[in-house]
C-alpha positions as YAML, in Angstrom:
chain: A
units: angstrom
residues:
- id: 1
  name: UNK
  ca: [14.27, 50.26, 6.72]
- id: 2
  name: UNK
  ca: [13.62, 53.31, 8.78]
- id: 3
  name: UNK
  ca: [10.93, 55.91, 8.26]
- id: 4
  name: UNK
  ca: [13.53, 58.38, 6.91]
- id: 5
  name: UNK
  ca: [14.58, 55.99, 4.13]
- id: 6
  name: UNK
  ca: [10.96, 55.40, 3.10]
- id: 7
  name: UNK
  ca: [10.36, 59.13, 3.06]
- id: 8
  name: UNK
  ca: [13.39, 59.69, 0.77]
- id: 9
  name: UNK
  ca: [12.23, 56.93, -1.60]
- id: 10
  name: UNK
  ca: [8.76, 58.52, -1.68]
- id: 11
  name: UNK
  ca: [10.24, 61.96, -2.49]
- id: 12
  name: UNK
  ca: [12.48, 60.63, -5.26]
- id: 13
  name: UNK
  ca: [9.60, 58.69, -6.82]
- id: 14
  name: UNK
  ca: [7.31, 61.73, -6.65]
- id: 15
  name: UNK
  ca: [9.98, 63.99, -8.16]
- id: 16
  name: UNK
  ca: [10.58, 61.57, -11.04]
- id: 17
  name: UNK
  ca: [6.85, 61.32, -11.73]
- id: 18
  name: UNK
  ca: [6.55, 65.12, -11.69]
- id: 19
  name: UNK
  ca: [9.43, 65.52, -14.14]
- id: 20
  name: UNK
  ca: [7.93, 62.93, -16.50]
- id: 21
  name: UNK
  ca: [4.53, 64.64, -16.34]
- id: 22
  name: UNK
  ca: [6.08, 68.06, -17.01]
- id: 23
  name: UNK
  ca: [8.06, 66.67, -19.97]
- id: 24
  name: UNK
  ca: [4.95, 65.13, -21.51]
- id: 25
  name: UNK
  ca: [2.96, 68.33, -20.96]
- id: 26
  name: UNK
  ca: [5.61, 70.43, -22.73]
- id: 27
  name: UNK
  ca: [5.81, 67.93, -25.61]
- id: 28
  name: UNK
  ca: [2.01, 67.84, -25.89]
- id: 29
  name: UNK
  ca: [1.60, 71.64, -26.01]
- id: 30
  name: UNK
  ca: [4.55, 72.44, -28.28]
- id: 31
  name: UNK
  ca: [4.72, 69.54, -30.74]
- id: 32
  name: UNK
  ca: [1.98, 66.96, -30.76]
- id: 33
  name: UNK
  ca: [-1.24, 68.76, -31.68]
- id: 34
  name: UNK
  ca: [-0.17, 71.41, -34.18]
- id: 35
  name: UNK
  ca: [-1.56, 71.72, -37.71]
- id: 36
  name: UNK
  ca: [0.98, 70.83, -40.38]
- id: 37
  name: UNK
  ca: [1.40, 72.78, -43.62]
- id: 38
  name: UNK
  ca: [3.09, 71.60, -46.81]
- id: 39
  name: UNK
  ca: [3.86, 73.21, -50.16]
- id: 40
  name: UNK
  ca: [3.01, 70.97, -53.13]
- id: 41
  name: UNK
  ca: [3.11, 71.23, -56.91]
- id: 42
  name: UNK
  ca: [-0.17, 71.96, -58.65]
- id: 43
  name: UNK
  ca: [-1.52, 71.57, -62.16]
- id: 44
  name: UNK
  ca: [0.65, 74.14, -63.97]
- id: 45
  name: UNK
  ca: [4.45, 74.49, -63.89]
- id: 46
  name: UNK
  ca: [5.58, 76.85, -61.14]
- id: 47
  name: UNK
  ca: [2.22, 76.73, -59.39]
- id: 48
  name: UNK
  ca: [2.39, 75.86, -55.68]
- id: 49
  name: UNK
  ca: [-0.40, 74.81, -53.41]
- id: 50
  name: UNK
  ca: [-0.57, 74.91, -49.65]
- id: 51
  name: UNK
  ca: [-1.86, 71.73, -48.05]
- id: 52
  name: UNK
  ca: [-2.82, 72.00, -44.38]
- id: 53
  name: UNK
  ca: [-3.37, 68.84, -42.35]
- id: 54
  name: UNK
  ca: [-5.28, 68.99, -39.09]
- id: 55
  name: UNK
  ca: [-3.85, 66.39, -36.69]
- id: 56
  name: UNK
  ca: [-6.04, 67.27, -33.71]
- id: 57
  name: UNK
  ca: [-9.62, 66.37, -32.87]
- id: 58
  name: UNK
  ca: [-10.60, 70.04, -32.86]
- id: 59
  name: UNK
  ca: [-11.71, 72.12, -35.84]
- id: 60
  name: UNK
  ca: [-9.32, 74.76, -37.11]
- id: 61
  name: UNK
  ca: [-10.17, 78.00, -38.86]
- id: 62
  name: UNK
  ca: [-7.71, 79.65, -41.25]
- id: 63
  name: UNK
  ca: [-8.19, 83.35, -40.74]
- id: 64
  name: UNK
  ca: [-5.17, 84.57, -42.68]
- id: 65
  name: UNK
  ca: [-2.20, 83.16, -44.60]
- id: 66
  name: UNK
  ca: [0.96, 85.23, -44.35]
- id: 67
  name: UNK
  ca: [4.45, 84.78, -45.71]
- id: 68
  name: UNK
  ca: [7.55, 85.84, -43.84]
- id: 69
  name: UNK
  ca: [9.98, 86.95, -45.21]
- id: 70
  name: UNK
  ca: [7.81, 88.41, -47.91]
- id: 71
  name: UNK
  ca: [9.64, 86.89, -50.89]
- id: 72
  name: UNK
  ca: [6.68, 85.07, -52.41]
- id: 73
  name: UNK
  ca: [3.16, 86.32, -52.91]
- id: 74
  name: UNK
  ca: [-0.01, 84.57, -51.80]
- id: 75
  name: UNK
  ca: [-2.99, 85.07, -54.11]
- id: 76
  name: UNK
  ca: [-6.30, 85.67, -52.37]
- id: 77
  name: UNK
  ca: [-8.14, 83.70, -55.06]
- id: 78
  name: UNK
  ca: [-7.64, 82.00, -58.42]
- id: 79
  name: UNK
  ca: [-8.57, 84.93, -60.66]
- id: 80
  name: UNK
  ca: [-6.02, 86.66, -62.85]
- id: 81
  name: UNK
  ca: [-6.46, 89.88, -60.87]
- id: 82
  name: UNK
  ca: [-5.72, 88.16, -57.55]
- id: 83
  name: UNK
  ca: [-2.62, 86.46, -58.96]
- id: 84
  name: UNK
  ca: [-1.29, 89.68, -60.53]
- id: 85
  name: UNK
  ca: [-1.86, 91.54, -57.25]
- id: 86
  name: UNK
  ca: [0.10, 88.86, -55.36]
- id: 87
  name: UNK
  ca: [2.98, 89.02, -57.84]
- id: 88
  name: UNK
  ca: [3.12, 92.83, -57.88]
- id: 89
  name: UNK
  ca: [3.08, 93.09, -54.05]
- id: 90
  name: UNK
  ca: [5.82, 90.48, -53.63]
- id: 91
  name: UNK
  ca: [8.67, 91.87, -51.57]
- id: 92
  name: UNK
  ca: [6.68, 94.81, -50.22]
- id: 93
  name: UNK
  ca: [5.77, 95.14, -46.57]
- id: 94
  name: UNK
  ca: [2.06, 94.57, -46.03]
...
């Protein structure tokens, strides 16, 4: 084989490795290490809970929980006042 053929094989191999690395990088940043959130039933009928699972090795901090579109309310605590405030503000822009 001539030097030109070896050079083409080297370029094709390098290009394939670069594409595989780029694909893994995109998958890693967009999908793999994202916290997952689930809605689950709680103790009383109609009561929902938010369960958040951290799948990364890093700590996460929940600064704010928002709902979009604003068709359900999120109570800021478990007191009657917090629940009533969440129900009354449901549907309003915050």
